[in-house]
N, C-alpha and C positions, 0 to 999 in steps of 0.2 A: 642768514642772507639767502637770496637765491642763489641756485646752483646750475652749471648746464644742465639742460633737459633737452628731451626729444621734440619739442616743440621749434626747435633751433639745431636740426640735427642737418647737416651736411654730409655729402660722399664728394670727395676730392679725387679725381683721378691724376695721378702724379707718376713722370717719367722721371727716373733717377740712375744714379750711376749701379753697375752690378756690384758692390763693393759689399764687403762683410759687414760693414758698420751702417748701412743705408738704411735697414729697417730701425735699426736703434737712434739713427740721428733724426730720421722722420719723427718717431713717437717721443723723442725727446723736445722737438722744436714745439709739438702741438701741446706736450704738457707745458711748457714754458710758457707757452701763449695763454693758457688757461681752458684750454679744450679738453674733452673727455673722451677719448676713443673706444668707441663701441665695435669694430671691425676692421681689420685689415686683410686685404685680399690681393695675392698677386694676379693679374689677369695676364700681362703678358711676359716672357721672358728671352733674352736675345745676350748673344755673347757681349754686346756693347752698352747695354741697357737693360732694366726690369720697369714695368709698368704696374702701377698697384695704384687699388683703389681705398681710400682711407676714410671711413664713415665716424664722423664724431659730433657731439654734442656741444652747442654752444649757449650765450647767457643772452645773446642777440643778433640780429642781421648783423650790426656793425661789428660785435665779437667774432660772426662768422667771417668775416672780412678780415679781421686783423690775423686770425688762427691761418686765413689761407697765404696773405703775404708773409708770414712766419714760414710758412713751408717754401715757399717761391724763392725765399731769401738765402736757402740753404745752398751752397755751391754744386754746379751740376743740375741740379734740380728746376724741373720744369712744369706747372702745372698746366694740365692740358684741359680740364673741364670741371666746374663744380656744379653740382646738383644738388637744390635745396629740396630736401625729403618730403618736407610739409607741401610743398607746392605741386611736387610728383603726385602725392596724393589726392590733391584737387583736380589733378588734370583732367578734363572731359566731365567733371561732375564725380558724385559719390553715390549715386543710388540710380537706380534702372527700373524699368517695367517690364516684367516676365508673365509669359500666359500661364495658367494655370491648368489649362486643357490641352489635350492632345489636338492637333489642326494638322493632320495627317494624310487625310484622303477625304473625298467630296463629302461623305456620311459625316464626318467631324463638322465639318464646314456648314452643313445642312442644320445641324444642332447650334452650334455654338453661334450663328450667324442666321441670314436667309435661308430657306422661311423658317426655319423652327423659332428662331429667336421672337418672332410675332406672337407666339401663343404667351411667351413670357411677359413679354410689353403688356399685353391685354390682360392677363393676372394680375400686374401690378395697377393698372389702371382702374381695375375692379375693386383691389383692395391694396391700396397704397402703402399700409404695412408690412407688404410683402417684400417691398425693395429691402427691408433688413434681412431677409433671408435668401433674396434671389440675385442679390448684387454685390458690388464691393462695399455697398455702404455697412456692410453687417460689419466690417473689420479694417475701415478705412478714417483717419484723420485727417483734418487740413489744417497744416502748422503755418499760421496766420500773423503776417507782420505787416508793419507800415516801414519798417528801417529806423526808426527814430531813436532808439536806444539800446544799441547792438553792443553786447557785452561792456566792456570798460570803453569803447568806441565813441558811444554816442550818436548822433544823429546823420547816419552815413548813407540812407536809403535803400530801396530796396533790391536794386543790382547787387550791392556790396553785400547784404545782409543774406543775401539767397546761400552761401557757403555755409553760415550757420544754422540755416534752416534745411539743409540737405543735411549736416551732422545730424541734426534732430530726427529726423528721418530715419535715416539710418540706424539711431539708437533705439527708436520705436522697433524697428524690425529685429533687431540683435536679442533684446533684452526681453522681449514680449511677443515676438510675433505680429505686429500690429503694422499694417502699411498705412504708410504716413507719407504725405506731398507736401510740398513748400508752397506754398502761397502767398508771395511779397507783391504787396499794392503799392503802385504807383499814386499814392495819395497820403495825406497825413490828417486828410479831414475826416471829422468825428464820423458825419453824417454819411459821408462816401464809404466810409471803411464799414460802418453797419450795414449798410443796404449790401454791399458787395459781398459781404459774409452771408447776409440772409440768401443772396441769389444763387451763391454757390452750394447753399446747406444739402440741397436733395442729396447730392453725390455723398456724404459723410455721416460716419456714426457720431462724431465729435470734433470739437473744434478748440484746437490747443492754440492760444493766442500767444505770442511770443515778441519779446523785445520791442514792444511799443511805451512810449514815454508816458510817465506820470504827468499830471492827473487823470489825462485822456483816456488812459488805458482803464482806470476805475467806471467810468462811464460806458466804455464801450462794452467791457464785460457784462456791467450790470443790465443793460439793456439788451442785448442779444439774449442773456439768459430767459428776461422776460418773451421774447420774440420766436425764438427757435424750440423745438422739442428735442433736441439733442443738446447734451451734456457740454458748455462753455467752459474754459479750465485755463486761466492765466498761468502758465507755469512759472514767471516771474515772481508773482504772488504767491500762488498757493503752493506750487511745488516746493519752493524755498521754506515755507512755513512748515509743509508737513515734515521735511526732512530736519530742520531745526529742532522740532516740538520734540521727534523721536530720539535726535541724538540728545535733546536736553534731560529728557525723560530718564536715558541711561547715566548720563553725568551727574544727576543728583543722587543716583540710587549708588553711584560710585563714592559722592561725598557723606551720603547718608544725611540728605534734606530733604524735606516736604516741599513741594513748589510752593503750596498754601502759606508756608513761614517766609518765603523768598522775595526779596526785592530786586525785579528784572531790568535791566537797563537796557532800551531798545535804541543804537545810533542809526539813524538814516530812518527816514519816514517816506519814502518812495513807494513804490510797487510794493517791494519785498518786506521793508519793515513795517508798513501798515498790515499785510497780511499776517505776518510775524504776530503782530499786538492783537489781530483780532480772532486769530487761533489760541494764543495763550490765555487770553480772556476765558474760555471754555474750562481753562484748568483753575480758577481762580488764585494766582499769585497774588501774594500780601500786598503787593504792588507794581505796577509798571510804569517805569518814567520813558518817555518818548525824548529823543533830542535831535535836532535837525541842524541846517547850518546855522541858524541864529539862535541856537543853544535849545535849553529844555523847553519841552511846549508845554505850556499853562495857560488856561482860560483867560488869564488878565493878558495876553499878548496881542489881542484881539487880529487873530489872522482871517485874512479873507478867502482861502483855501477852504472848502466844505469839509475835506478830508481831515485836514491838521484840525477843524474846529471839533469834528465828532471824536478823534482822539484826544484831545484836551478834557472832553466833557468825560472820558471814562479811563483816565489814567490820573498818574500824578497826585496821590491824595493828599499828601502834605503842603501841594502847593507850592515845588519846589522852583527857583529860579536857576539861572547862572549857565555855567558852561559843562560841557561833558564832563570834565574833571568835577565838578560840582556835584554831578548825577550820579557819578560811580561811587563816591565817598559813603562807605558802609552797604554797598550793594552786594549781593550774593554772585550774580550772574551780570556780565555784559555781553550784549548781542551786538556786533558792529556788522550794517549793510550799507557802509557808506563809502569812506575814501582813505586814502594811505594815511597812515603817520598820525591818526588823532589822540593816541592814547601813550602815555610814557610807563613806564615801570612803576614810577612812583605813584601814579594815580591806579594801577593794580595794588599796589604795597597798602593804599588806603582802602582797599574793599574788606569785605568781612573775610572772616577765615575761612580755608578751602572753596577760594571763589572759583568760579565759572568763566571763562573768557574764549567766545566766538568771534574771531577777528576774521570776517568772510568777506571785505573788500579783496576782489581779485584785478590784476595780479598781488597787487601789493596791499598786504592786510592794514588794519589799523593801528597794529602794532606789531613790530619784530615777534613772531611766536617764542625766539629765545630768549627775549626780555621779558616777556609776559610769564614764562614757565619760571623765572627766580621768583615770582610771589604767587601765581595760581596753581590751583590743584589740577586743573584740567585747562588744555588749549586745545580748540579746534580750526582750522581754517578753510578756504575754500580749494587750498592748493594740492596738488597731488605728489610733492615732496617733503609734506610733513605728516606725521599720524592724523587721526581724524577728519578725515576730508569730508565736509558738507558740500554734497552734491546732489544736485536736481534728479540725477539718473538713476537715483536710487528710489524715486518716487514715481515722476511721470510714466513711464512704460508701463509699469502694473497697474497703477492707477487707471488708466486706460483700457488695458486688457479687462482689468473688472468691469469698468463703466460698460463696455462693448458686449463681454458675456451675459451681462445682466439687462442687456437693451434699454439701460437708463435713458432717461428724457431730461436728467438735470444731475447735477453734484451739491451736494449738502457739506454743511459742517461734519455731521456722524461720520459721513465715508471719508474724508479728509483726514479725522481724527483716528478712524479704523486704520488707515493707511500707515499714519504715524506710529502708532503703536505694534502694527506687524513688522515695520522696518525695526524698531526697538528690539522687538522680541526676536528677530533674526540672531542677536548678539546675547546668547544665552548667558548665566551666571557664572561659568566657568571660564571663560574667554573676555567676560567684561573687565576692565580695568580701564586706569587713568589715560593710557594712549590707546584704547581700543573701545570707542564709544558708539561706533556705526559699523556697518558691514562694509565690506569694500564693495565698490562699484560691480567688480567680476562674481561676487558671489551670485551662484545659480538660484540661491534659495529665495532671493530677495522679491524679484518679480512676481514668480508666483504666491511667495506669499503676500504680499498689496495685492495682487490681484483678486486672492480669495476674499480675503478682508472686505475689499471694497465691495465685491459681488455680493456679500452678506448683506454687507449695509444697503445696498442699493435694492437688494430683493425685499427686505426688511421696511423699507420706504415704500415702495410700490404695496407691499400688502397691507399696510397700516392705511394708506390710501384707497385702496379699494373696498377694504373692510368698513373705513367711514363713510364710503357712499352704498353700502348695502350689498356691493356685488361678490363676484367670485374673487377668491385670492389668488387665481392663476394670473399671471401678468401674460400670459402670452398662449398661443396655439399650442398643444399637446404635440403636433406634428413636427415642430421646430426641432432642430438637432441644434445643439448649443456648442457642441464639441466643434473643435477646430483642429 
């Protein structure tokens, strides 16, 4: 079950009597209310009172209010102020722009701006490819959303989506040194989104589509890939698929099964589920069974949705019908990217021995992990408070680092499979076990490993294309410095 976490952390400034039991009374009250104290600091001390800051984790905003009320109910205690630490982190935004060059005198200004900058503009006008070498395009990604499918919050619009896109940009910088900027579009019209991204593309070396609802996201990504000469990557689709496939590879190593012998159930056929299925198909599992809100996907359902029709045509070899419970019977793997509480312990018990359950709905998974562990050998979630967290941050920073370093114009399945294998390989044989199938998001080895794998795959793809045209295999000018 959920435990108090840092997402609902508060700091309460409390005025209390200076008695010897004051600290104990305060901590005991918070414990009774279910809060978890992480810091206790005395900020003022007087003859008649003390003032303390108590920081604690709660389960929700309502629970944080209950903790505060419990404190204030103590005799002689007054709550002066309550600070929500999550809102404090976001105050004024989480990212900013800094100059990479000194602007200390007239000479600096003359080279960075006018008149010197005109020479650089002329060089790019004569050779547009030089923009990758001489501007921010070389190391910059646009994080594009329309706010239609933000986290588990749904269609909340571009302004409300901005904190998530800022966070994404911060993660790009933290884990891979990539400059990223939020682009939250005030439209949910497919044509307008495509045209808007086309218009801003000259500034960027890659486009990261984020939190755009299915099925619109499929068309937007496909058409932008056709139109642009830079990689277009929908993280909700491909980032999730990359990490899931890497985790599954390691999970199968633990239970000593070959994916070609496995029946895999994917519950949820939106952006993430569809991409997981398509990337899994490269590994040729024995069968994949897709399940959506209407049950098992099969060719006889007559779905109007083109994405569902395509999935039905390439999955469910036995033509199964029914519910998710019917789908998981005698399955080896369950991958959920759908909704809470869809699976029961009895469902997991009906799976084959050494079952693998990835219950990735967030924040509440398809099954309580503790229930799943009663029958499954390996359980993973999208949460940070359980082992085996499947988190996209393992993929997207390194993926874009590799694409930018290779000056890639596209992203392919081979590049995504290379990223997936790189993530899996970070967990070496000595550390691999049922509770550790993917590395920590803070493992400093992950992003460089993913970047190098993607870069190699991208350069190989370029070389093949150049060779097929009978040209030089050198994909860019020898004069270009690729180190950042």
